[in-house]
Structure formats: C-alpha cells, structure tokens
C-alpha positions in Angstrom: 11.8 23.5 9.4 13.0 26.3 7.1 12.1 26.0 3.5 13.1 27.9 0.3 10.7 30.5 -1.1 8.8 29.0 -4.0 9.7 30.4 -7.5 7.0 33.1 -8.2 7.0 32.1 -11.8 6.3 28.5 -11.2 2.6 28.4 -12.2 3.3 30.5 -15.4 6.1 28.1 -16.2 3.7 25.2 -15.7 1.5 26.9 -18.3 4.5 26.6 -20.8 4.8 22.9 -20.0 1.1 22.4 -20.4 1.3 23.9 -23.9 4.1 21.5 -24.7 2.4 18.4 -23.4 -0.9 19.3 -25.0 0.8 19.3 -28.4 2.1 15.8 -27.9 -1.2 14.4 -26.5 -3.1 16.1 -29.3 -1.0 14.4 -32.0 -1.2 10.9 -30.5 -5.0 10.5 -30.7 -5.4 12.4 -34.0 -3.4 9.6 -35.5 -5.5 6.9 -33.8 -8.7 8.3 -35.3 -7.0 9.0 -38.7 -5.6 5.5 -39.1 -8.8 3.9 -40.6 -9.0 6.8 -43.2 -5.2 6.6 -43.9 -5.4 2.8 -44.2 -8.1 3.2 -46.9 -6.3 5.9 -48.8 -2.8 4.5 -48.6 -3.8 0.8 -48.7 -2.1 0.1 -45.3 -2.7 -3.2 -43.5 -2.8 -3.7 -39.7 1.0 -4.2 -39.6 1.7 -1.0 -41.5 -0.8 0.9 -39.3 1.0 -0.5 -36.2 4.3 0.9 -37.7 2.7 4.3 -38.3 1.9 4.4 -34.6 5.1 2.6 -33.4 7.7 4.4 -35.5 6.9 7.4 -33.3 6.8 5.5 -30.1 10.0 3.4 -30.6 12.1 6.5 -31.4 10.4 8.4 -28.6 11.2 5.7 -26.1 14.8 5.0 -27.2 15.9 8.7 -27.3 14.3 9.9 -24.0 17.3 8.9 -21.9 19.9 10.9 -23.9 17.3 13.7 -24.3 17.0 14.0 -20.5 20.8 14.2 -20.2 21.0 16.8 -23.0 18.5 19.0 -21.0 20.5 18.5 -17.8 23.7 19.5 -19.5 22.8 22.3 -21.9 19.6 23.7 -20.5 16.1 22.2 -20.2 14.3 25.1 -21.8 16.7 25.2 -24.7 16.1 21.5 -25.4 12.4 21.8 -25.0 12.3 24.5 -27.7 14.6 22.4 -29.9 12.3 19.4 -29.4 9.2 21.3 -30.3 11.0 22.6 -33.4 11.9 19.1 -34.6 8.3 18.0 -33.9 7.0 20.8 -36.0 9.4 19.9 -38.9 8.3 16.2 -38.7 4.6 17.3 -38.9 5.3 19.2 -42.1 6.9 16.2 -43.6 3.9 14.0 -42.6 1.5 16.5 -44.1 3.3 16.3 -47.5 3.8 12.5 -47.5 2.2 10.5 -50.3 2.8 6.9 -49.2 3.0 4.7 -46.1 6.8 4.7 -45.8 7.0 8.5 -46.0 4.4 8.7 -43.2 6.4 6.2 -41.1 9.5 8.3 -41.6 7.7 11.5 -40.6 6.4 9.8 -37.5 10.0 8.8 -36.6 11.1 12.4 -36.9 8.2 13.6 -34.7 9.3 10.9 -32.2 12.8 12.6 -32.0 11.1 15.9 -31.1 8.7 14.3 -28.6 11.7 12.5 -26.9 13.2 15.9 -26.1 10.0 17.5 -24.9 8.5 14.8 -22.5 11.3 14.0 -20.0 12.4 17.6 -19.8 8.8 18.8 -19.1 8.7 16.3 -16.1 12.3 17.0 -14.9 11.4 20.7 -14.5 8.6 19.9 -12.0 10.8 18.7 -9.0 12.9 21.9 -9.5 9.9 24.3 -9.4 7.5 22.7 -7.0 7.9 21.4 -3.4 6.2 18.2 -2.2 3.1 20.1 -1.1 2.4 21.3 -4.6 4.1 18.7 -6.8 1.2 16.2 -6.8 -1.1 19.0 -8.1 1.5 20.0 -10.7 2.0 16.4 -11.9 -1.8 16.1 -12.1 -2.1 19.2 -14.2 0.6 18.1 -16.7 -0.9 14.6 -16.9 -4.4 16.1 -17.5 -2.9 18.5 -20.1 -1.2 15.5 -21.9 -4.5 13.6 -21.7 -6.6 16.6 -22.8 -5.3 15.8 -26.3 -7.1 12.4 -26.1 -10.5 13.9 -26.9 -9.5 17.2 -28.4 -7.2 15.6 -31.0 -9.9 13.3 -32.4 -12.6 15.9 -32.4 -10.5 18.5 -34.3 -8.8 15.8 -36.3 -12.2 14.3 -37.2 -13.5 17.6 -38.4 -10.4 18.1 -40.5 -10.8 14.6 -42.0 -14.4 15.3 -42.9 -13.4 18.5 -44.7 -9.8 18.1 -45.9 -7.3 15.4 -46.9 -5.7 13.2 -44.2 -2.4 15.2 -44.2 -4.3 18.0 -42.4 -4.1 16.0 -39.2 -0.3 16.5 -39.3 -0.5 20.1 -40.4 -2.6 21.1 -37.4 0.5 20.3 -35.2 2.4 23.2 -36.7 0.5 26.1 -34.9 0.2 23.9 -31.8 4.0 23.4 -31.7 4.6 27.1 -32.4 2.4 28.1 -29.4 4.4 25.7 -27.3 7.7 27.2 -28.5 6.5 30.7 -27.7 5.2 29.7 -24.2 8.6 28.1 -23.4 10.6 31.2 -24.6 8.6 33.7 -22.6 7.4 31.8 -19.5 9.9 29.0 -18.7 13.0 29.7 -16.6 16.2 28.0 -17.7 17.5 25.2 -15.4 20.4 22.8 -16.0 22.9 20.5 -14.3 26.3 20.8 -16.1 27.8 18.0 -14.1 25.4 15.4 -15.7 27.0 12.6 -17.7 27.6 13.0 -21.4 25.4 11.3 -23.9 26.8 7.9 -24.9 26.4 7.4 -28.7 26.9 3.6 -28.5 24.4 3.1 -25.7 21.9 5.2 -27.6 22.4 3.1 -30.7 22.0 -0.1 -28.7 18.7 1.2 -27.2 17.3 2.2 -30.5 18.2 -1.0 -32.4 17.3 -3.3 -29.5 13.9 -1.8 -29.0 13.3 -1.6 -32.8 14.1 -5.3 -33.2 11.8 -6.3 -30.4 8.8 -4.3 -31.7 9.5 -5.5 -35.3 9.4 -9.1 -34.2 6.1 -8.6 -32.2 4.4 -6.9 -35.1 5.5 -9.3 -37.8 4.8 -12.5 -35.7 1.0 -12.8 -36.5 1.7 -12.7 -40.3 4.9 -14.7 -40.4 4.4 -17.0 -37.4 6.3 -17.0 -34.1 8.5 -19.8 -35.4 9.6 -17.9 -38.5 13.4 -17.5 -38.8 13.1 -13.7 -39.2 10.9 -13.3 -36.2 13.1 -15.5 -34.0 16.2 -13.8 -35.3 14.8 -10.4 -34.4 13.8 -11.6 -31.0 17.3 -13.0 -30.4 18.9 -9.8 -31.7 16.7 -7.7 -29.3 17.7 -9.8 -26.3 21.4 -9.5 -27.2 21.3 -5.7 -27.9 19.4 -4.9 -24.7 21.6 -7.1 -22.7 24.7 -5.4 -24.2 23.2 -2.0 -23.3 22.6 -3.0 -19.6 26.2 -4.5 -19.3 27.7 -1.4 -20.9 25.8 1.0 -18.7 26.8 -1.0 -15.5 30.5 -0.6 -16.3 30.4 3.1 -17.2 31.4 5.5 -14.4 28.6 8.1 -15.2 26.0 5.9 -17.1 23.3 7.3 -19.3 21.0 4.5 -18.2 21.5 4.9 -14.4 20.7 1.5 -13.1 21.3 2.7 -9.5 18.0 4.6 -9.7 16.3 1.3 -9.8 17.7 0.6 -6.4 15.3 3.2 -5.1 12.2 1.1 -4.3 9.9 4.1 -4.6 11.2 4.9 -8.1 11.3 1.3 -9.3 7.8 0.2 -8.4 6.1 3.5 -9.3 7.8 3.3 -12.7 6.7 -0.3 -13.2 3.1 0.7 -12.2 3.1 3.7 -14.6 4.5 1.5 -17.4 1.8 -1.1 -17.0 -0.9 1.5 -17.0 0.5 3.0 -20.2 0.7 -0.5 -21.8 -3.0 -1.0 -21.1 -4.2 2.4 -22.2 -2.2 2.5 -25.5 -3.5 -0.9 -26.5 -7.1 0.2 -25.7 -6.7 3.4 -27.8 -5.4 1.5 -30.7 -8.3 -1.0 -30.9 -11.2 1.3 -30.2 -11.3 3.8 -33.1 -11.8 1.1 -35.8 -14.7 -0.3 -33.7 -16.3 3.1 -33.5 -15.7 3.9 -37.2 -15.8 0.6 -39.1 -18.2 -1.4 -36.9 -20.6 1.2 -35.5 -20.3 3.4 -38.7 -19.4 6.8 -37.2 -17.2 9.2 -39.1 -13.9 10.5 -37.8 -15.5 13.5 -36.0 -18.1 11.3 -34.4 -15.4 9.0 -33.2 -13.5 11.8 -31.5 -16.6 13.0 -29.8 -17.4 9.5 -28.5 -14.0 9.3 -26.8 -15.0 12.2 -24.5 -16.4 10.0 -21.7 -12.8 8.8 -21.0 -11.7 12.4 -20.6 -14.5 13.0 -18.2 -13.4 10.1 -16.1 -9.8 11.3 -16.2 -10.8 14.9 -15.1 -12.7 13.4 -12.1 -9.7 11.3 -11.3 -7.2 14.2 -11.5 -9.2 16.0 -8.7 -9.8 12.8 -6.8 -6.3 11.3 -6.8 -4.6 13.9 -4.5 -7.4 13.6 -2.0 -7.1 9.7 -2.0 -3.3 10.1 -1.5 -3.7 12.6 1.3 -6.4 10.5 3.1 -4.8 7.1 2.6 -1.5 6.7 0.7 -0.1 6.7 -2.8 0.0 2.9 -2.7 -3.7 2.8 -2.0 -4.5 5.3 -4.8 -2.4 3.4 -7.4 -3.8 0.0 -6.4 -7.4 1.2 -6.4 -6.9 2.9 -9.8 -5.6 -0.3 -11.3 -8.5 -2.3 -9.9 -10.9 0.2 -11.5 -8.9 -0.1 -14.8 -9.2 -3.9 -14.6 -13.0 -3.7 -14.1 -13.2 -1.4 -17.1 -11.2 -3.8 -19.3 -13.2 -6.8 -18.3 -16.5 -5.0 -18.7 -15.3 -3.7 -22.1 -14.5 -7.3 -23.2 -18.3 -8.0 -23.1 -18.9 -5.5 -26.0 -20.6 -7.0 -29.0 -21.3 -5.7 -32.5 -24.8 -4.9 -31.3 -23.9 -3.3 -27.9 -24.3 0.2 -29.2 -22.4 3.3 -28.0 -24.1 3.6 -24.5 -22.3 0.5 -23.2 -19.0 1.7 -24.7 -19.4 5.1 -23.0 -19.9 3.4 -19.7 -16.7 1.5 -19.7 -14.8 4.3 -21.3 -15.7 6.6 -18.4 -14.5 3.9 -15.9 -11.3 3.5 -17.9 -10.5 7.3 -17.6 -11.2 7.2 -13.9 -8.9 4.2 -13.4 -6.2 5.7 -15.6 -6.0 9.0 -13.7 -6.3 7.5 -10.3 -3.4 5.1 -10.9 -1.1 7.1 -13.2 -0.9 10.5 -11.4 0.2 9.1 -8.0 2.6 6.7 -9.6 4.2 9.4 -11.7 4.5 11.7 -8.7 5.9 8.9 -6.5 8.5 8.1 -9.1 9.6 11.7 -9.5 9.7 12.3 -5.8 12.1 9.5 -5.3 14.7 11.0 -7.7 17.9 12.7 -6.4 18.1 16.3 -7.5 21.1 15.8 -9.8 19.4 13.0 -11.6 16.1 14.9 -12.4 16.6 14.8 -16.2 18.0 11.3 -16.6 15.7 9.9 -14.0 12.5 11.3 -15.5 13.9 10.3 -18.9 14.2 6.7 -17.6 10.7 6.8 -16.1 9.2 8.1 -19.4 11.3 5.6 -21.4 9.9 2.8 -19.5 6.4 4.2 -20.0 6.9 4.6 -23.7 8.4 1.1 -24.0 5.3 -0.2 -22.3 3.2 1.8 -24.9 5.2 0.5 -27.9 4.9 -3.1 -26.7 1.3 -2.5 -25.9 0.5 -1.3 -29.4 2.7 -4.1 -31.0 1.6 -7.0 -28.7 -2.1 -6.1 -28.4 -2.3 -5.0 -32.0 -0.8 -8.3 -33.1 -3.2 -10.2 -30.8 -6.1 -8.3 -32.4 -4.8 -9.0 -35.9 -4.4 -12.7 -35.3 -7.9 -13.1 -33.7 -9.5 -11.1 -36.5 -7.9 -13.1 -39.2 -8.8 -16.4 -37.6 -12.5 -15.5 -37.2 -13.0 -13.7 -40.6 -15.0 -15.8 -43.0 -13.6 -15.3 -46.5 -15.3 -18.3 -48.2 -15.9 -17.7 -51.8 -13.6 -14.8 -52.2 -10.6 -14.8 -54.7 -7.3 -15.4 -53.0 -6.0 -11.9 -53.3 -9.3 -10.4 -52.1 -9.3 -12.8 -49.1 -5.7 -11.8 -48.2 -6.6 -8.1 -48.4 -9.8 -8.5 -46.3 -7.7 -10.3 -43.6 -5.4 -7.3 -43.2 -7.9 -5.2 -41.1 -11.6 -4.5 -40.6 -11.3 -1.4 -42.7 -9.8 -3.4 -45.6 -12.5 -6.0 -45.2 -15.2 -3.4 -45.6 -13.4 -2.0 -48.7 -13.4 -5.5 -50.2 -17.1 -5.9 -49.3 -18.0 -2.7 -51.2 -16.6 -4.2 -54.4 -18.3 -7.6 -53.9 -21.8 -8.7 -55.0 -24.6 -7.5 -52.8 -25.2 -10.9 -51.1 -21.5 -11.5 -50.5 -20.9 -7.8 -49.4 -23.4 -8.1 -46.5 -22.0 -11.5 -45.4 -18.4 -10.2 -45.5 -19.2 -7.0 -43.6 -21.1 -8.9 -40.9 -18.3 -11.4 -40.6 -15.7 -8.6 -40.4 -17.6 -6.8 -37.7 -18.1 -9.9 -35.7 -14.4 -10.9 -36.1 -13.2 -7.5 -35.1 -15.4 -7.3 -32.0 -14.1 -10.7 -31.0 -10.5 -9.6 -31.3 -11.2 -6.4 -29.5 -12.9 -8.4 -26.7 -9.8 -10.6 -26.4 -7.5 -7.5 -26.2 -9.7 -5.8 -23.5 -9.8 -9.0 -21.5 -6.0 -9.2 -21.6 -5.8 -5.6 -20.5 -8.2 -6.2 -17.6 -6.3 -9.2 -16.4 -3.0 -7.3 -16.7 -4.4 -4.4 -14.7 -5.7 -6.8 -12.0 -2.2 -8.4 -11.7 -0.7 -5.0 -11.6 -3.0 -3.9 -8.8 -1.9 -6.9 -6.7 1.8 -6.1 -7.4 1.3 -2.4 -6.5 -0.4 -3.3 -3.2 2.4 -5.8 -2.3 5.5 -3.8 -3.4 4.8 -0.1 -3.6 6.3 1.7 -0.5 3.9 3.1 2.0 4.8 6.8 1.4 3.8 9.4 3.9 0.9 11.6 3.3 1.8 14.9 1.6 0.6 17.0 4.6 3.2 15.2 6.8 6.0 16.1 4.4 8.2 19.2 4.4 10.6 20.3 1.7 13.8 18.3 1.9 17.1 20.0 1.7 17.9 18.8 -1.8 14.5 20.1 -3.0 15.1 23.5 -1.3 18.4 23.7 -3.2 16.7 22.8 -6.4 14.2 25.5 -6.0 16.9 28.0 -5.2 18.8 26.9 -8.3 15.6 27.4 -10.4 15.2 31.0 -9.2 18.8 31.7 -10.2 
C-alpha cells in the first residue's frame, strides 16, 4: 500500500513538544514537594494545600477542550507558544505571592497556560507520525512529561534548601522560555480551520461544574457530607455538568464531541488513562509529607527518593511497545494496571518504621505499572481519533485524564485528611492547638515543637502514626481501583492489531501531507 513520505522534521518537532511537556511535568512535582514547606510558612491546612494543587488542575481540565479547538482553528504551534507564555506569567505571579489565596490564583493562571499546551502537544503527534512510529512518539512525550516527576523535586528541593519557597515558581520561567524557543524554531504549524468555534457558555458550564464538584469533595471532611453547603455544591455540579452534556448534544458542531465516545477504542482507552491518572495523582499527593514529616528528609532528599518511580517508568517506556507488538494494547494496559494494583496494595503495608527501602520497592513497581498501562492507553485513544478531530479529541482525552487527577487529589486527599484527623490523639492540647494539629501532619509537628517536651514527643508520634494510617488507606483504595480497572480493561478494551500488521491509513497519510505543507 502506498504511504505518504514522513515529515523530515518530525523528530526535531518532537523535541519541541518534549521541552513543552517537560516544563509542565517539572512544575507539578515541584509543588508536591514544596507543599509541606509552603504549609508551614503560609499556615495552610490540608484543604488549602489541596486547593493549591487543584486550582491548577481544575482550570487545566476545564479549559483543555476549548484549547484544543483554538489550536485546530488558529494554529497549534501559535497556541502552544501562547500557552507557554501564560504559564510563564503565572509562574512569576506565584513567585511574588505572599499568601495562600495569591498562590491559588497564580496556580489557576498557570492552569490556563497548561490547558493550551497539553492537548495541542498530543494533537500534533497523529499529524506527524504514522502508526509504526506513533507508539514510540507517545512513549517519548509521556516519558518527557514524567521526567519532571523526579527532576522537579530534586531541583525544587535544592532551591527550597537555599532560597525561599517562591523560587520553585521562578524556576519555571527559564523552562517555559526554552519551550517557547523550541516551538518557534522546531515545530511546523498545523491547523484545521473547519473545526467548530469555541462555545463560551459550554466552557463556563465546564469550569463551574467541575469547580463545584471539587469544592464539595475537598470541603466534605471538614464540614461533613450532610452539610448544606457540600450538598448544594454537589447538586450544582450535577446540574451544571448535565446542562453541559445536553447543550453539546444539541449543537451542530459541538465543543465536547460526544460522538467521539461512540468509538470504542477511544472511549475505553480514555477511561483507562483517566483511572491511571486518578491513582497516580493521589499517590503523589500523599507521599511527599510522609517522606518529609514522618521520615524526616528535607525537600531535596524527598525529590531524590522519588527517583525509583522514574526508573520503573523508564523501563516501562521501553517495554510497553514490545508488549503491544508481541501481544496487544489490551494486554499491555491490563497488565500495567495489575502491576499498579500490586504496588498500591504493597504500599498500603507501609508503617512509620518501614524505612525508605520498602518505599523505594513499591515506588519502582508503581512507575513500571504506570508506564506499562498509560502509554498504550494514550496511543490507543489517539489512534482512534478521526483526523479532523485531532485537537478536540486529544483535548477531550486529556480533559478526562485531568478530571481524574483533580478528583484523585480531592477525593483521596479528603480521605487522607479524615483518616488522619480521626486517628490523631490531641488529648491535653488547648482547643485551638488541637484544631491546628488536626489540619495536617506538618501542622501537627509545628504544634508539637511549641508543646512541652513530653507532650511534643507524644503528639509527633501520634501524628506520624495517624498519617501513615491515612496514607495506607489511600494506597489500598488506589490498589483496589487499579485492580478493578484492570478487569474492565481486559473485558472492554478492543483487541487492536499489532503495530507491525498496520499500515498508514488514508486519513493519516493526508494528515502527514498537510503537516509538510
């Protein structure tokens, strides 16, 4: 069968995308490691820490759909550069912030920039690479995004040990600038002017609906699930998201293209990728406080101790294409989720006295399962997209993933906060000190430092024990969720052909031809 000549610049262009994705991955884990330090300096409780993480994720998730359409319509390279510029500006605001609310606002601005970068980075891949090379390209971009997981904490930890916490935002400025330069000089422009226009009302419904849902989940452990505010927010979220779906089904050219979900390959690969993201973001939220507050490592030491997960991910990025080629994408995704389930269940056995060796073991297994399941799921979802829906389709895929991430942080963080508060022994403490100690393990240690020597030792030990219990509950939930996801993947993912049996379809050939123009 005749195929189009691959774009000679495609691997250089991938380098530009790698620089962009590295910037975002770098930022995500810098914040995770910085949260305990920021919580101490700004007096932020667990709920406020969740909002510092989720303000970024909620805006990120809600704006990715219109961002994908903007790239399709006005040029993906142009929107990528714009997104990196907004991300750079938000980082500057974060570096200069002096209270929790300012940090949350800066994170929201950064989420706007990230929303433009992520789906457009992915939507370029089907245009540049045929089926034979696309799995490798997706693996490289996934590895680049994940490379920030250990690099961010290591560099961020060094910054926190030598400078104020705002430096973890300031470091994004040169990273974003490198990404902008790489896009300007290396990335070809691609667009689809026939794509639908951005629907302002649908975008507003998505942002407010998702925001109300995350707010309710975060506030529930403090207020109670029966609290009128929590129930009201949950009801509002259901109504707003239902209104979004109904509106999009009636629009001739919808922003949220529900017809894409009729493609079985796209639907179930997207669900698998979303569940993997849910599990991983929850894990990354609960682990740094354990390494810092319970085991006593500084920020740099915490970053270094996340490296085993990156090692597992690097092995998986090389192994995943081979598993797909020898068996199938369904087998790779299912096996990866089983490995992830094993890691979560093993991690739930961690105690305050386990030491780092045991943590390094299940972290390595986590990285292996993450890479083995996510890379084939992402590639399968992208491969199922029609050419003229590359931007909006990849935007929908990444929106689902980020919604999973936002709910993962909110739900698992709330589960952790509730379990910690229930187990923490604050007997003998004044009411205000008891309330403060119950906000987080970092806050409990700060209260312990101001208490009498006998009470300080008791409170610190109780805080460590309570936090490890809460972390164990979260990891057990992650493990069970991964196991259920593996069963669903094995039952419902389509049995896709091996890459070696696939040739470039006509629409892909056309897309590659368009890219060269």
